[in-house]
N, C-alpha and C positions, 0 to 999 in steps of 0.2 A: 608529504611528510608520511611517516612509516607509522599505520593507525596501528600495526599489533604492539609497538614500544609505548604506547601510551599511557598512562598511568598516572592516578590522583598526584603522586610525590613529583612528578616532571609537568604538571599540568600550568604552573608557573611558566617555567622555561620554553613549554610549547608554544605558549600563549604570545610569549613574547617575538618568536619567532614567525608567528601568523602576521605580526605587522608586516614584517618586509614581504608576503607573497599576498598581501590583500585583504587579511581576515582580520586583521587587528581594532583595537578600539578607536584608532583616527581614518580607519579605512570610511568608505564613503557610507551615510545611509542607508538601509536596506532596501525600499524600492530603487533608489538611484542606480546602485551597486548592482541592481539586474539585469542592467541593460549594458554592461562588458562581459565580452565573451570571455569564459574560462572553462578551457578544454578538459580539465581534471572533475570529476564530479565526486574524485572519493573523499569525504572524511571531512570537509570543511564547517568549522562551527559558523554559526550566523555572527555576522560584524556585531560588533559595541557589545558582547555579552559580559555582564559584570562576572568577578571572581568566582562566586558560588556557583552559579550555572556554569562557569567553563569549567570548574572543577568536577562537576557532575558530569558533563559532557565528556571527558576524557574516562572518567572510570565507568562510566556506559559503554566507552567507545573499546575499552579494552576487556567487557564482558561479552561485548557482539562478535570478538574474535573467537573466543576461548572455547577451545575444544572441551567437551563434556565428556569424562567416562564412567564406569559402572560406579566409581567410590563418589562420583559427584550424582546419582540416581538415575544416569543415563538408562533408556530401555522401561522394560521387560522388550517393547516393540522400538524401532526408532525407523527415521528417513532419513536425516542430516543428524552430526552431532556436535554443530555451531551455527550459531544464525548466519555469520557469515561465508559458511558453506553454500548458502544458497542466495545471498544477498552480496556477492564481493563486487569489494568497491562502493558498495549502498545503491549497490542499481542490479540489473537480472543478473545473477550470476551463473555458475555452472549447473546447481542442484535444480530439481522441477519436483512436482509430485503427480502422481498417477491414479486418475478418479475413475468411480465406477458409475457408470450412468445407471438410473434407477428401471429395474422394466417388470411388468406385473406380473407376480409370482415369483420373482427373484427376491429371498430375503440376503439382507446384508448386516448379520449382527454384528460384525466389526467394523459397521462406517463404512463410507465411502470413498476411503485415502488407502492406498497400496503402501503397505509399512514393511521392506523388503527385512530390515536388519533385525537381528533378536542378540539379547543379550539377557546376565541377571536370570539365566534360569531356563527362560524362555526357549521353545525349540520350535515352536510353529510360525512363520511370518503371517503376516495377512494378506494374501494376494485376491484376485480377482475371480470372480464364481466363474464356473465352466461355459462358454459360450458367450462369456458378458466381455466386450472389448474394452479398454483402457482409453482415457482420453488424458492428456495432458494438461498441465496448469502450471507456466512460469510464473518464477515468485516475483512480485513487483519489487521494484524500486522502492526507497526507503528514505532519499533526502526529501525533503520539503515537505516531509509530512506533518510536520508541527504545523504549518500554516493551514493543511485540510484540517486537523483536529481542531484549531483555533475559530473556524467561521462557525458564524453564528447560526443555528437552528433556524432560526426566524427567518434567515436569508434562505438557507434550502429551502424552506415552507414557499418563500416568495417565488422562488423559481417555480416549484413543483405547479403552484396557482395559475403560473402565467402561462404554461406550458398545458395545462388543463384548458385552457381555452383557444389552442390551437386549432386549427381545422384542418390540418396534414398531416395526423396522427404521431406526432411526435409528444408524447404524453409520458414525463418522466414521473416516478412516483419515489419518495422518500422510503427507504429500507426502515421500519419502524420496528424497534426492539424492545419486548417488554423484559425488565430485569427488577429482578427482586431486592438489589443491593447495589451500592453504588460499584462503579466499575475501575476506578482508578486508586492505584496503589501510592499514590504519591497525595498528601494532605493540601497541598496548595493546589490540586484541582479536583481531588474529592466535590467537593463541595459544588463544581461545577457538572458533576456528570451524575447525578443522584436524581432517582424518581424514575419513573415510568409513562410514558414510553418514551425511547431515546433513540434517536438517529443514528443509523448505520454508516459508515463511511468507509472503511477500510474492511482488507479483503476485497479478491473479484467480485464479488455480490455484496458487497457491504454488510458483511455478517458483524462486525465489531464496530463500536461507538467511538473505544480509545484507543489510545497508542496505548496502555497499560493491559488491557483485553487481549489487543492483538499479541501484544507479548507473551501475555501468561497461556492466551491460547497457542502459540507457535512454538513454546518451551512445552506442551503437552501433548501437541499431537506430532511434531515432527520431532521431538526426542525423547518424548517419554519423561520430562521432567515435571514434578507437579509442584504445586505454587497456592499460598493461600487464596489466590484468585481462581486455581483448578487445583483444588486438593485431590483427588480422585485418577487413578491411572484409568485410562481408556481399557474397554474391554479387549480382550485377546484371546486365541485359542486355547493357550494353555488355562487359562482363567487365573492368571496370575492376579494378584490386588498388589502386590509390592515390589520393591525392584533390591539391589542391593546396598541400598540407602535406606534404612525404614523411615516411613512415615515422609512429612511432607518434603521434597527435597531440594527447594530454593526458598531463600527468605523473600519476604516483601519487598527489601530492601535490592533485591537483584531485579526484580520486573520491574519496581520506579528508577533505577538508574538506566535500565536499558531502555526504556520506553522515553526518559531524558533523554539520550544521546538520539535516538531517535527525534526527538520532538524539535530537538535545538540544531539539525543538521541544515546548512544552507540550499535553496536553490541553487543550482548551477547557473550560471550567469549566464545572458545570452547578448547576441547584439541586437541593437533597437530596429524594429522590421520596419521594412517598406510599406508606409501608408497604406498603396495600392492594395498589399496582399491583405494588409487588416482588412480591409471593404471586402475582398473576394472573401475570407473566411467568413464574414457576417453573411453576405448576399447568399454562398453555396448553403448556409444555416447549420454550417460547421460549428459556429459559435454558439448555435443555440443550446446545445449537449455539454461541447467544452468550452462552457463557460469562463472567458479570458480571467475573468477576475471575480471572487465573493468577498464580501466584506466579513471581517473577522470580529470578534464580540470585544467590546471596547475594555474590559474587565479580564482579559486575557492576563493569567500570570506572566508573560513571557514577555516584557516592555516590546521588544520587535515587533511581534506578531500580533499586539495590540490596535484595534481600529484602523486597520489599512485595507487598502484593496487585494487581497490577498492573488497574486498570479499564477494558479495553479490548472486553470484549463480543463475545469470538470464542473458538470453541476451536483456531482455526488449522489445522484438519484439513479434507480434501477428502471434499465430501459428493454423492452423486448428486442433480440433483436434478430428475429425468428431461426429458420431452422438451421441455415447453414453455420449460424456460429452457435447454435444449440450444442451444449455438451451433455444433456442428458441429467445434470445433476444439482435437482431440490438444495436449496440453502436457506432453512428458516422460512422465511416470508419471500424467497425470491426463487421463481420458478427455473426451469429445464433452459430457458432460451433466454435469460436474462442475466444482464451484466451493469454492475455499475459504470457509469460511462467513465474512461481511464483518464488521469492526468496526462496531460502533454506534455508540463513542464520536465525538464530534462530528457526529453523524448531523442533527443541527438546520440545519447549517449548508450542507447537502446541498440542489442545487436539482432534482436527478431521482434516482430509488433504481434498484437492481439494476444489472448489468454495464454494461445496453447505456442504462440509462435510461429507461425503459418505463413506471415507475412513477412518478408525482408524487405520488402520499399512502403514506404507510405502509400504510394498510389496503390500499390496492391493488400496496402490494409484498408482504405475508402473504398475499393471496389467489393470486399468482404462484406461490406454493410450492406449490398445488394443482394440478400437475399430474402426467402417468399418470406412473409410476415413482419419483416424487419420495419422498424419506424425509421431508420436512415434512408429509407427506400428514395425518398425525393430529394434528399441531400445528393446521392449519388448520382441522381438523375441530372439536377443542377453540376455538379461538379463535371459531368461527361457532355454539357452543352457549353460549357467556358472556350474558346479559343484555345489554340496550342499556347499564346505565350502568357494568357492568363492562369492557364493550368499549370504550366511550370513555375510561374512566380507564386502562384498558393501551395503549390509542392515543395519549392525551395523553403517558402515562409515556415511552412507546418515541420520540416526537417530540419532546420534549425534551433528549434525550442527546447 
């Protein structure tokens, strides 16, 4: 399916076509269908969505790939001009963000992100201060993120409490965010996201609590497109407070539709695992942080995501990963060495692993967890202690997710 031709008026026709490729109303139920291998992760909606949800999915799909120009409010500084430029095929695309580590005595008046492109009268990009090296953050995949959003906060806190009782140093913590207003542009979800604190779960350091917030933040930070959830242009060296589109650039509806698109993306289907591999995953403590399933809210508005054990392979908690994986960039309450456990769903579609892509194989990624101060050092030691056959089986399992 060509994602760029999806439009609301074509929703019914495209929905009908999906019946023939495993995504229609007569497809298997969500949990069962996840055990079927599907090599293409790009753009499939959750099976069984009713017409209103499907219509919103395709509207958001088109907006996700839409290139934004000056007339739409791009800039005055930006990193990319569309969501799809960073998240090609809903996975890690060609785009990336360069960050500036914090250093004593070094002021970062325009934030910690390099924003190299200018428009709408801007003359000066945001570059790293002299003698401050940049670090790279690859964009996260966006498929299956609705399942992460649907996880009950009580479930996250349950896992946090269980880890707090461990004696091996694995002590993840929920990234508690204090917001003064609701975080969702969609009235169907806004009643679920009011109040503080709210637990962050999106972004590599869990800086956003909802997909609406994640969407608005990306539009503002990466494209310079403001919205009712992010109405102010970011500070820039030229002191510009607006762009070529006066006022707020995007309506709330755009944020809501793009968030709905990500919310309704399916998890790439995978083969049923070898039971021995599942056991090794648990015995090596991989499953302690990359929790295979978390329970979702029974009252979640998307029926296919409500009250299920979502197979997301993350605890959604922050962990201290030590000096070796530190990027030196704090993010709200997350420290320079903290990272939210990466969800492993769809990992086989990633071309590079870890936050900066330094690992090209699963084994390289596992071994990179073994740095000074890392909570995962014990797990890496258990991995190293496996026999050759068991190690190969475990690597094959993780690589197939």
